[in-house]
C-alpha positions as CSV (number, residue, x, y, z in Angstrom):
1,M,-13.9,-18.1,15.5
2,K,-13.4,-15.7,18.5
3,K,-13.6,-12.1,18.0
4,D,-9.9,-11.4,18.7
5,N,-9.0,-14.0,16.2
6,Q,-11.3,-12.3,13.7
7,E,-9.6,-8.9,14.5
8,R,-6.3,-10.6,14.2
9,S,-7.1,-12.2,10.8
10,F,-8.7,-8.8,9.4
11,S,-5.7,-6.8,10.5
12,S,-3.1,-9.1,9.4
13,R,-4.2,-8.8,5.8
14,L,-5.6,-5.2,5.6
15,I,-4.1,-3.0,2.7
16,L,-4.2,0.5,1.9
17,L,-4.3,0.9,-1.8
18,I,-3.9,4.5,-3.4
19,D,-4.1,5.2,-7.1
20,D,-5.9,7.8,-9.1
21,S,-6.7,5.5,-11.6
22,D,-10.1,4.1,-11.3
23,M,-9.4,1.2,-13.4
24,L,-6.2,0.2,-12.4
25,R,-7.4,0.6,-8.5
26,E,-10.6,-1.6,-9.1
27,F,-8.3,-4.3,-10.8
28,A,-5.9,-4.4,-8.1
29,K,-8.5,-4.5,-5.3
30,I,-10.4,-7.4,-7.0
31,L,-7.2,-9.4,-7.6
32,L,-6.0,-9.0,-4.0
33,E,-9.4,-9.6,-2.5
34,K,-9.3,-12.9,-4.3
35,E,-6.3,-13.8,-2.7
36,G,-7.9,-13.3,0.7
37,Y,-6.6,-9.4,1.6
38,T,-9.0,-6.8,2.6
39,I,-8.6,-3.6,0.7
40,L,-9.2,0.1,1.6
41,C,-8.9,2.2,-1.3
42,A,-8.1,6.0,-2.0
43,K,-8.2,8.0,-5.1
44,D,-5.6,10.4,-3.8
45,G,-3.1,11.6,-1.3
46,Y,-5.7,13.6,0.7
47,E,-8.1,10.7,0.9
48,A,-5.2,8.3,1.7
49,I,-3.8,10.0,4.6
50,S,-7.4,10.4,6.2
51,I,-7.9,6.7,5.8
52,F,-4.5,5.7,6.8
53,Q,-5.0,7.9,10.1
54,E,-8.2,6.2,10.8
55,N,-7.1,2.7,10.4
56,K,-3.3,2.8,11.3
57,A,-3.7,0.0,13.8
58,F,-4.9,-2.2,11.2
59,I,-3.2,-1.5,7.9
60,M,-0.5,-3.7,7.4
61,L,0.7,-2.5,4.0
62,V,0.1,0.4,1.7
63,I,0.5,0.4,-2.1
64,L,0.9,3.8,-3.4
65,D,0.9,5.4,-6.7
66,L,3.7,7.9,-7.0
67,N,2.1,10.3,-9.6
68,M,-1.2,11.5,-8.3
69,P,-2.8,14.9,-8.4
70,G,-2.9,17.2,-5.3
71,I,-0.4,15.5,-2.7
72,S,2.3,13.8,-4.5
73,G,3.0,10.2,-3.8
74,K,6.1,11.0,-2.3
75,E,4.7,13.7,0.1
76,C,2.0,11.0,0.8
77,F,4.5,8.5,1.5
78,K,6.4,11.1,3.8
79,V,3.3,11.6,5.8
80,I,2.4,8.2,6.2
81,R,6.0,7.2,7.3
82,E,5.7,10.2,9.8
83,I,2.4,8.8,11.3
84,L,3.7,4.9,11.4
85,P,7.6,4.9,10.5
86,G,7.8,0.9,10.0
87,I,4.6,0.6,7.7
88,P,5.6,-1.4,4.7
89,V,5.0,0.4,1.3
90,I,4.9,-0.9,-2.3
91,I,5.5,2.3,-4.7
92,A,3.8,1.9,-8.1
93,S,5.2,3.9,-11.1
94,G,5.6,3.8,-14.7
95,Y,8.8,5.5,-14.3
96,I,10.9,6.4,-11.3
97,A,14.1,7.8,-11.6
98,P,17.3,6.3,-10.0
99,E,17.5,9.0,-7.1
100,M,13.8,8.7,-6.3
101,S,14.0,5.0,-6.1
102,Y,17.1,5.4,-3.6
103,Y,14.9,7.7,-1.5
104,F,12.1,5.3,-1.0
105,T,14.2,2.0,-0.9
106,S,16.8,3.4,1.6
107,S,14.0,4.1,4.1
108,G,13.6,0.3,4.5
109,K,10.4,-1.7,4.1
110,C,9.7,-0.3,0.6
111,Q,9.7,-1.9,-2.9
112,I,9.0,-0.6,-6.0
113,I,6.8,-2.1,-8.8
114,T,6.7,-0.6,-12.4
115,K,3.2,0.0,-13.7
116,P,1.6,-1.7,-15.6
117,Y,2.6,-4.3,-13.2
118,Q,2.3,-8.3,-13.6
119,I,0.0,-9.9,-11.6
120,Q,2.2,-12.7,-10.2
121,E,4.9,-9.7,-9.3
122,L,2.3,-7.8,-7.3
123,L,1.1,-10.8,-5.3
124,T,4.7,-11.6,-4.6
125,M,5.6,-8.3,-3.2
126,V,2.5,-8.3,-1.2
127,S,3.1,-11.5,0.5
128,D,6.7,-10.7,1.0
129,S,5.8,-7.4,2.5
130,I,3.3,-8.5,5.1
131,Q,4.6,-10.2,8.2
132,P,2.5,-12.9,9.7
133,V,1.0,-11.9,13.1
134,A,2.4,-14.1,15.8
């Protein structure tokens, strides 16, 4: 396989996973890696923004916990979308108020998944969110 094809394959399946729960982050990472995705993990918004800035050319999807210490999920979402407005995002939360749900989904390319999420629901959302590279 040529290097260009390797980079295209890597970049078309790279996900940034942001969650302050070590257990949930590790579970989702293992699950998604078994499906062939490459996962970058962040435990909080500060780390997520740093990782995103360094890898924005390759990340195809962000899975973002809404409730985190430090920078909130909403603020992290805002910064990520300022850096790369079209990046697909899946917001993960145990509860999200209707007005907050509208805030995220009205921005486009954003889905919401309720925690604890079902495996198939997460895999379907991820698959639907990532557009194939032409």
